[in-house]
C-alpha positions as CSV (number, residue, x, y, z in Angstrom):
1,X,0.0,0.0,0.0
2,X,0.9,3.6,-0.3
3,X,0.0,5.8,2.6
4,X,-0.7,9.2,1.0
5,X,1.1,11.1,3.8
6,X,4.2,9.1,3.1
7,X,4.1,9.3,-0.7
8,X,7.4,10.4,-2.3
9,X,8.1,11.2,-5.9
10,X,11.6,10.2,-6.9
11,X,13.6,13.1,-8.3
12,X,14.4,11.3,-11.6
13,X,10.7,10.8,-12.3
14,X,9.9,14.4,-11.5
15,X,12.6,15.5,-14.0
16,X,11.3,13.1,-16.7
17,X,7.7,14.1,-16.3
18,X,8.6,17.8,-16.4
19,X,10.1,17.3,-19.9
20,X,6.7,16.1,-21.3
21,X,3.6,18.3,-21.7
22,X,1.2,15.7,-20.3
23,X,-2.4,16.5,-19.6
24,X,-4.8,14.4,-17.7
25,X,-8.4,13.3,-17.8
26,X,-10.5,11.2,-15.4
27,X,-12.9,8.6,-16.7
28,X,-12.8,9.9,-20.3
29,X,-11.7,6.7,-21.9
30,X,-11.8,3.8,-19.5
31,X,-11.6,1.2,-22.2
32,X,-8.5,2.7,-23.8
33,X,-6.8,2.6,-20.4
34,X,-7.7,-1.0,-19.5
35,X,-6.9,-2.1,-23.0
36,X,-3.5,-0.4,-22.7
37,X,-2.9,-2.2,-19.4
38,X,-3.9,-5.5,-21.0
39,X,-1.0,-5.1,-23.5
40,X,1.6,-5.2,-20.6
41,X,3.0,-8.7,-20.3
42,X,3.7,-10.3,-17.0
43,X,7.3,-10.9,-15.9
44,X,8.6,-14.2,-17.3
45,X,5.5,-14.7,-19.4
46,X,4.2,-13.9,-22.9
47,X,0.7,-13.2,-21.6
48,X,-1.1,-10.5,-19.6
49,X,-3.0,-11.1,-16.5
50,X,-5.9,-9.0,-17.8
51,X,-8.3,-11.3,-19.6
52,X,-11.3,-10.4,-21.8
53,X,-13.6,-11.5,-19.0
54,X,-11.8,-9.2,-16.5
55,X,-12.1,-6.3,-18.9
56,X,-15.8,-7.0,-19.2
57,X,-16.1,-7.2,-15.4
58,X,-14.2,-4.0,-14.7
59,X,-16.2,-2.2,-17.4
60,X,-19.4,-3.2,-15.6
61,X,-17.9,-1.8,-12.4
62,X,-17.0,1.4,-14.3
63,X,-20.6,1.7,-15.5
64,X,-21.7,1.3,-11.9
65,X,-19.3,4.1,-10.8
66,X,-17.0,1.7,-8.9
67,X,-14.1,1.6,-11.3
68,X,-12.2,4.6,-12.6
69,X,-9.5,5.5,-15.0
70,X,-6.9,8.3,-15.2
71,X,-5.8,9.0,-18.8
72,X,-2.4,10.7,-19.6
73,X,-2.3,12.6,-22.8
74,X,0.4,14.0,-25.0
75,X,-1.3,16.2,-27.6
76,X,-4.3,14.1,-28.6
77,X,-2.9,10.7,-27.9
78,X,-3.3,8.6,-24.7
79,X,0.3,7.8,-23.7
80,X,-0.4,6.2,-20.3
81,X,-2.8,5.7,-17.6
82,X,-4.1,3.6,-14.8
83,X,-7.4,2.1,-13.7
84,X,-8.7,1.0,-10.3
85,X,-11.6,0.5,-8.0
86,X,-13.1,3.0,-5.6
87,X,-15.5,2.1,-2.8
88,X,-16.1,4.7,-0.1
89,X,-12.5,5.7,1.0
90,X,-11.0,2.5,-0.4
91,X,-8.9,3.0,-3.6
92,X,-7.0,0.3,-5.5
93,X,-4.7,0.9,-8.4
94,X,-5.3,-2.3,-10.4
95,X,-2.9,-1.7,-13.3
96,X,-1.1,1.0,-15.2
97,X,0.6,1.3,-18.6
98,X,2.8,3.8,-20.5
99,X,3.8,4.5,-24.1
100,X,6.0,7.4,-23.1
101,X,8.5,7.7,-20.4
102,X,7.0,7.8,-17.0
103,X,3.4,8.4,-18.3
104,X,2.1,5.7,-15.9
105,X,4.0,7.4,-13.0
106,X,2.3,10.7,-14.0
107,X,-1.0,8.9,-13.7
108,X,-0.1,7.6,-10.2
109,X,0.9,11.1,-9.1
110,X,-2.4,12.4,-10.3
111,X,-4.2,9.6,-8.4
112,X,-2.4,10.7,-5.2
113,X,-3.5,14.3,-5.8
114,X,-7.1,13.1,-6.2
115,X,-6.7,11.1,-3.0
116,X,-5.5,14.2,-1.2
117,X,-8.4,16.2,-2.5
118,X,-10.9,13.5,-1.5
119,X,-9.3,12.8,1.9
120,X,-8.4,9.2,1.0
121,X,-5.5,8.0,3.1
122,X,-4.0,5.1,1.2
123,X,-3.9,3.3,-2.1
124,X,-3.9,-0.4,-2.4
125,X,-1.2,-1.2,-5.0
126,X,-2.3,-4.9,-5.3
127,X,1.2,-6.3,-6.1
128,X,4.6,-5.3,-4.8
129,X,7.4,-4.3,-7.1
130,X,10.7,-2.4,-6.9
131,X,9.0,0.3,-8.9
132,X,6.2,1.0,-6.5
133,X,8.5,0.9,-3.5
134,X,10.3,4.0,-5.0
135,X,7.1,5.9,-4.0
136,X,7.4,4.7,-0.3
137,X,4.9,1.9,-0.7
138,X,5.1,-0.7,2.1
139,X,3.9,-4.2,2.6
140,X,1.5,-4.8,5.4
141,X,0.0,-8.0,6.8
142,X,-3.3,-9.2,5.6
143,X,-4.8,-8.6,9.0
144,X,-3.6,-5.0,9.1
145,X,-4.9,-4.5,5.5
146,X,-8.4,-5.9,6.5
147,X,-8.4,-3.6,9.6
148,X,-7.7,-0.6,7.4
149,X,-10.2,-1.8,4.8
150,X,-12.9,-1.9,7.5
151,X,-12.1,1.6,8.6
152,X,-12.1,2.9,5.0
153,X,-15.4,1.2,4.0
154,X,-17.0,2.7,7.1
155,X,-15.7,6.1,6.1
156,X,-14.2,6.8,9.5
157,X,-10.6,7.6,8.6
158,X,-9.1,10.8,10.1
159,X,-8.0,13.6,7.9
160,X,-4.8,13.1,6.0
161,X,-1.8,15.4,5.5
162,X,-2.1,17.8,2.6
163,X,1.7,17.8,1.8
164,X,3.6,15.8,-0.8
165,X,7.4,15.4,-0.9
């Protein structure tokens, strides 16, 4: 998970993102984002974990207002993004993709900004990776996660810090 108050943007990623003229949209093209994510192959595999059935399921969640997408644009082209699930104060970042340097990172940073604005204290990153640890993500036990989840779903989490490093 990433606790928003502990989120850190690595200096190299800040520099790369500044070089691009990225713009962002929210829920403008969910299918383009999840399709982009579905092209990303798993480590040590020729396949993706995102099946057609999963795309269909997440799209239904999107239509219900439970799934979301953040699109990263360069000019008129989607060059990255992420999609996830939101229920009350619970947010998951299910998957992200990029066609340009750090475009998926830019989407994650935008998600953190949205979490700050919505007083959402953490993002469930789903899977650990060296990449996500660069943002100060941490692993927590299943019990601790379920405790946090209960608090988030009951909308009883205290206010979070407004600062980002």
